Legacy VTK file of the C-alpha trace (Angstrom):
# vtk DataFile Version 3.0
C-alpha trace
ASCII
DATASET POLYDATA
POINTS 119 float
181.620 -17.442 34.372
183.237 -19.188 31.431
181.672 -16.922 28.830
181.259 -13.662 30.646
183.189 -14.082 33.910
180.012 -13.618 35.932
176.437 -14.700 36.399
176.399 -18.400 37.294
174.038 -19.311 40.111
175.328 -21.021 43.233
173.850 -24.498 43.581
173.790 -24.090 47.382
172.226 -20.667 47.987
170.806 -19.877 44.526
172.445 -16.442 44.371
174.723 -15.370 41.486
178.441 -15.998 41.827
179.409 -12.558 40.630
183.188 -12.712 40.768
185.766 -15.277 39.789
187.513 -14.700 43.120
184.413 -16.029 44.876
184.042 -19.050 42.618
184.455 -22.562 43.971
184.347 -23.901 40.402
187.188 -21.760 39.109
189.312 -22.314 42.201
188.988 -26.070 41.695
190.032 -25.564 38.050
193.057 -23.445 38.996
194.314 -26.027 41.505
193.770 -28.932 39.119
190.752 -30.638 40.667
188.705 -30.295 37.484
189.705 -29.815 33.850
188.587 -27.102 31.447
185.836 -29.296 29.950
184.147 -29.406 33.356
183.830 -25.613 33.620
180.658 -25.526 31.548
179.197 -28.756 32.889
179.906 -28.537 36.629
177.750 -26.763 39.182
178.965 -23.465 40.595
179.163 -22.461 44.256
180.358 -19.474 46.215
183.529 -20.289 48.101
181.670 -19.506 51.306
179.030 -22.063 50.332
181.735 -24.751 50.186
183.463 -24.480 53.560
185.240 -27.797 53.010
187.373 -26.081 50.343
187.286 -22.465 51.564
188.669 -23.375 55.003
192.043 -23.869 53.312
192.349 -20.270 52.076
194.752 -18.451 54.366
194.964 -14.843 53.244
194.179 -11.611 55.079
192.057 -10.537 52.102
189.787 -13.590 52.424
187.424 -13.962 55.377
188.229 -17.034 57.453
185.883 -19.955 56.866
185.478 -22.690 59.445
184.197 -26.056 58.295
182.465 -28.513 60.580
182.172 -32.274 60.493
184.650 -34.954 59.509
186.313 -32.842 56.789
187.079 -29.893 59.071
190.803 -29.123 59.233
190.890 -29.987 62.914
190.126 -33.623 62.069
192.716 -33.963 59.291
196.419 -34.787 59.267
198.490 -31.653 59.985
200.875 -32.226 57.063
197.975 -32.722 54.670
196.316 -29.567 56.011
199.533 -27.587 55.473
199.901 -28.871 51.887
196.239 -28.251 51.110
196.353 -24.771 52.655
199.373 -23.882 50.531
197.763 -25.165 47.320
194.314 -23.654 47.843
195.688 -20.308 49.032
197.980 -20.074 45.999
195.013 -21.014 43.817
192.836 -18.274 45.292
195.609 -15.739 44.838
195.941 -16.931 41.244
192.241 -16.172 40.692
192.877 -12.599 41.806
195.831 -12.419 39.428
194.088 -13.832 36.344
191.222 -11.418 36.805
193.623 -8.485 36.947
195.772 -9.693 34.017
192.804 -10.775 31.860
194.502 -14.062 30.963
192.937 -16.697 28.705
191.253 -19.531 30.617
193.934 -21.994 29.516
196.468 -19.993 31.558
194.406 -19.832 34.761
195.767 -23.001 36.425
198.806 -22.896 38.654
202.098 -23.659 36.851
202.340 -27.184 38.241
198.810 -27.916 37.028
199.590 -26.583 33.532
202.712 -28.737 33.465
205.212 -26.053 34.441
207.394 -26.064 37.496
206.093 -25.281 40.952
207.124 -21.927 42.430
LINES 1 120
119 0 1 2 3 4 5 6 7 8 9 10 11 12 13 14 15 16 17 18 19 20 21 22 23 24 25 26 27 28 29 30 31 32 33 34 35 36 37 38 39 40 41 42 43 44 45 46 47 48 49 50 51 52 53 54 55 56 57 58 59 60 61 62 63 64 65 66 67 68 69 70 71 72 73 74 75 76 77 78 79 80 81 82 83 84 85 86 87 88 89 90 91 92 93 94 95 96 97 98 99 100 101 102 103 104 105 106 107 108 109 110 111 112 113 114 115 116 117 118
């Protein structure tokens, strides 16, 4: 997605990740888990193919994802789950926003990740 905003193959299912709003890679960039240099070198996944991350998106426009195993929300500290849900949900909403606004990649991350203040 870095060059054309579409077309990377998911390392899990092998299908194209056709939209930035379905991209695990770009969501991790927006929330500060990877830096811009990693965008071209890291594997891509659909959000649904990474339930460990996608389970933290809480938005009516995103289908609920339930993770299983030791990293499922039900096995994690409630305060950590609340913080992670807030961050990941804001990150996913930011992906929708950057797509609509056609921002440069350097402006994709959330303000606190870019060094600005948190909203």
